[in-house]
DOKOLPA-221188 format. One line per field, with one value per residue (C-alpha): residue number from 1; residue in three letters; x, y, z. Coordinates in nm, 2 decimals. Layout:
BEGIN
nr: NUM; ...
rest: ALA; ...
u: X; ...
v: Y; ...
w: Z; ...
END
This chain:
BEGIN
nr: 1; 2; 3; 4; 5; 6; 7; 8; 9; 10; 11; 12; 13; 14; 15; 16; 17; 18; 19; 20; 21; 22; 23; 24; 25; 26; 27; 28; 29; 30; 31; 32; 33; 34; 35; 36; 37; 38; 39; 40; 41; 42; 43; 44; 45; 46; 47; 48; 49; 50; 51; 52; 53; 54; 55; 56; 57; 58; 59; 60; 61; 62; 63; 64; 65; 66; 67; 68; 69; 70; 71; 72; 73; 74; 75; 76; 77; 78; 79; 80; 81; 82; 83; 84; 85; 86; 87; 88; 89; 90; 91; 92; 93; 94; 95; 96; 97; 98; 99; 100; 101; 102; 103; 104; 105; 106; 107; 108; 109; 110; 111; 112; 113; 114; 115; 116; 117; 118; 119; 120; 121; 122; 123; 124; 125; 126; 127; 128; 129; 130; 131; 132; 133; 134; 135; 136; 137; 138; 139; 140; 141; 142; 143; 144; 145
rest: VAL; GLN; GLN; GLU; LEU; TYR; ALA; SER; HIS; LEU; TYR; LYS; GLN; VAL; ALA; ASN; PHE; MET; GLN; ARG; ALA; GLY; TYR; PHE; GLY; ALA; GLN; ALA; PHE; PHE; SER; GLY; GLU; ALA; LYS; ASP; GLU; LEU; ASP; HIS; TYR; GLU; LYS; HIS; VAL; GLN; PHE; MET; ASN; ASP; MET; GLY; ASP; VAL; ALA; ASP; LEU; PRO; SER; LEU; PRO; ALA; ILE; SER; GLN; LYS; PRO; ALA; GLY; LEU; GLU; ALA; ALA; VAL; GLN; LEU; GLY; PHE; ASP; THR; GLU; LEU; ALA; LEU; GLY; GLN; LYS; TYR; GLU; GLY; TRP; TYR; ARG; GLU; ALA; THR; SER; GLU; MET; THR; ARG; GLN; HIS; LEU; LEU; GLN; TYR; LEU; GLU; ILE; GLN; ARG; LYS; SER; ILE; GLY; GLU; TYR; GLY; ASP; LEU; LEU; ALA; GLN; ILE; GLU; ARG; SER; GLY; GLY; ASP; GLU; CYS; GLY; LEU; LEU; ILE; ILE; ASP; LYS; GLU; MET; GLY; GLU; GLY
u: 1.04; 0.89; 1.11; 0.99; 0.63; 0.66; 0.82; 0.54; 0.28; 0.47; 0.49; 0.12; 0.06; 0.29; 0.11; -0.22; -0.08; 0.08; -0.26; -0.43; -0.16; -0.21; 0.13; -0.01; 0.33; 0.46; 0.15; 0.22; 0.59; 0.52; 0.25; 0.52; 0.76; 0.50; 0.46; 0.84; 0.87; 0.60; 0.79; 1.10; 0.90; 0.78; 1.14; 1.24; 0.94; 1.04; 1.40; 1.30; 1.07; 1.36; 1.58; 1.32; 1.17; 0.85; 0.83; 0.58; 0.36; 0.47; 0.26; 0.35; 0.37; 0.12; 0.24; 0.26; 0.44; 0.22; 0.44; 0.29; 0.46; 0.68; 1.01; 0.90; 0.78; 1.11; 1.31; 1.11; 1.18; 1.55; 1.57; 1.37; 1.59; 1.91; 1.81; 1.70; 2.03; 2.22; 2.01; 2.09; 2.46; 2.44; 2.24; 2.50; 2.79; 2.61; 2.51; 2.69; 2.56; 2.70; 2.36; 2.21; 2.49; 2.42; 2.05; 2.12; 2.37; 2.08; 1.92; 2.24; 2.24; 1.87; 1.93; 2.23; 2.03; 1.73; 1.93; 2.09; 1.75; 1.61; 1.93; 1.89; 1.53; 1.63; 1.90; 1.64; 1.40; 1.67; 1.76; 1.40; 1.43; 1.08; 0.93; 0.60; 0.64; 0.97; 0.82; 0.54; 0.79; 0.97; 0.64; 0.55; 0.89; 0.84; 0.52; 0.68; 0.97
v: -1.21; -1.00; -0.70; -0.70; -0.74; -0.45; -0.23; -0.31; -0.21; 0.10; 0.21; 0.14; 0.38; 0.64; 0.62; 0.68; 0.99; 1.12; 1.08; 1.28; 1.55; 1.58; 1.43; 1.19; 1.11; 1.01; 0.81; 0.61; 0.58; 0.45; 0.22; 0.07; 0.05; -0.15; -0.39; -0.43; -0.51; -0.77; -0.92; -0.94; -1.12; -1.37; -1.44; -1.52; -1.75; -1.93; -1.96; -2.11; -2.35; -2.45; -2.51; -2.74; -2.49; -2.29; -1.92; -1.86; -1.56; -1.32; -1.07; -0.71; -0.42; -0.14; 0.14; 0.45; 0.68; 0.95; 1.16; 1.51; 1.60; 1.49; 1.55; 1.35; 1.06; 1.04; 1.07; 0.79; 0.58; 0.66; 0.57; 0.25; 0.13; 0.22; 0.02; -0.27; -0.26; -0.27; -0.57; -0.75; -0.68; -0.84; -1.14; -1.19; -1.19; -1.44; -1.67; -2.00; -2.14; -2.03; -2.06; -1.83; -1.58; -1.59; -1.54; -1.24; -1.08; -0.98; -0.79; -0.61; -0.48; -0.39; -0.20; -0.02; 0.11; 0.20; 0.39; 0.58; 0.66; 0.79; 0.99; 1.15; 1.24; 1.40; 1.60; 1.73; 1.82; 2.00; 2.20; 2.30; 2.49; 2.40; 2.58; 2.41; 2.44; 2.26; 1.99; 1.94; 1.90; 1.64; 1.47; 1.45; 1.30; 1.04; 0.93; 0.89; 0.68
w: -3.01; -2.74; -2.83; -3.20; -3.10; -2.85; -3.12; -3.36; -3.11; -3.01; -3.38; -3.43; -3.13; -3.27; -3.61; -3.44; -3.26; -3.58; -3.76; -3.48; -3.50; -3.88; -3.98; -4.23; -4.39; -4.04; -3.99; -4.30; -4.21; -3.86; -3.99; -4.22; -3.93; -3.73; -4.02; -4.05; -3.68; -3.71; -4.01; -3.79; -3.52; -3.79; -3.90; -3.54; -3.51; -3.83; -3.72; -3.38; -3.56; -3.80; -3.50; -3.34; -3.09; -3.05; -2.98; -2.71; -2.76; -2.49; -2.30; -2.38; -2.15; -2.21; -2.45; -2.24; -2.48; -2.64; -2.87; -2.91; -3.24; -3.52; -3.34; -3.03; -3.25; -3.44; -3.13; -2.98; -3.29; -3.27; -2.90; -2.96; -3.25; -3.07; -2.76; -2.97; -3.16; -2.83; -2.73; -3.05; -3.00; -2.66; -2.78; -3.06; -2.82; -2.59; -2.87; -2.86; -3.19; -3.52; -3.67; -3.41; -3.48; -3.85; -3.78; -3.55; -3.80; -4.02; -3.73; -3.65; -4.00; -3.99; -3.67; -3.80; -4.10; -3.89; -3.64; -3.93; -4.09; -3.77; -3.71; -4.05; -3.98; -3.65; -3.82; -4.08; -3.80; -3.61; -3.92; -3.96; -3.64; -3.54; -3.85; -3.92; -4.29; -4.27; -4.05; -4.30; -4.58; -4.37; -4.29; -4.66; -4.74; -4.46; -4.63; -4.96; -4.84
END
């Protein structure tokens, strides 16, 4: 649960930085990502409750990342999702309960799709060659998705 809460807070921070940088589509995108991560947290809490346990509300480390532009923000999102996907893989392998494995399978799929989405955005940003007009088009598309 801690990882999902941290990702939610991180994406809220990124949304704030995108707003400040004038990337309003990315702001909306990362705000949505923050909400999705919070939804993932809630699903873990519900699963633990269903299994007769209680999820403690963990303390979270301070968010230190301050992406200066669109590429840095998307790269941070990609790195975060990739790392979280690797953690889910490890947790899946370590799970001894079939019910826990089934619960974790949905997150492996979520992470796979998310890693792909961020990878696609990075490819588009790379193709723009740093052209601000191209970046603004990508930003607009991010807000529409």
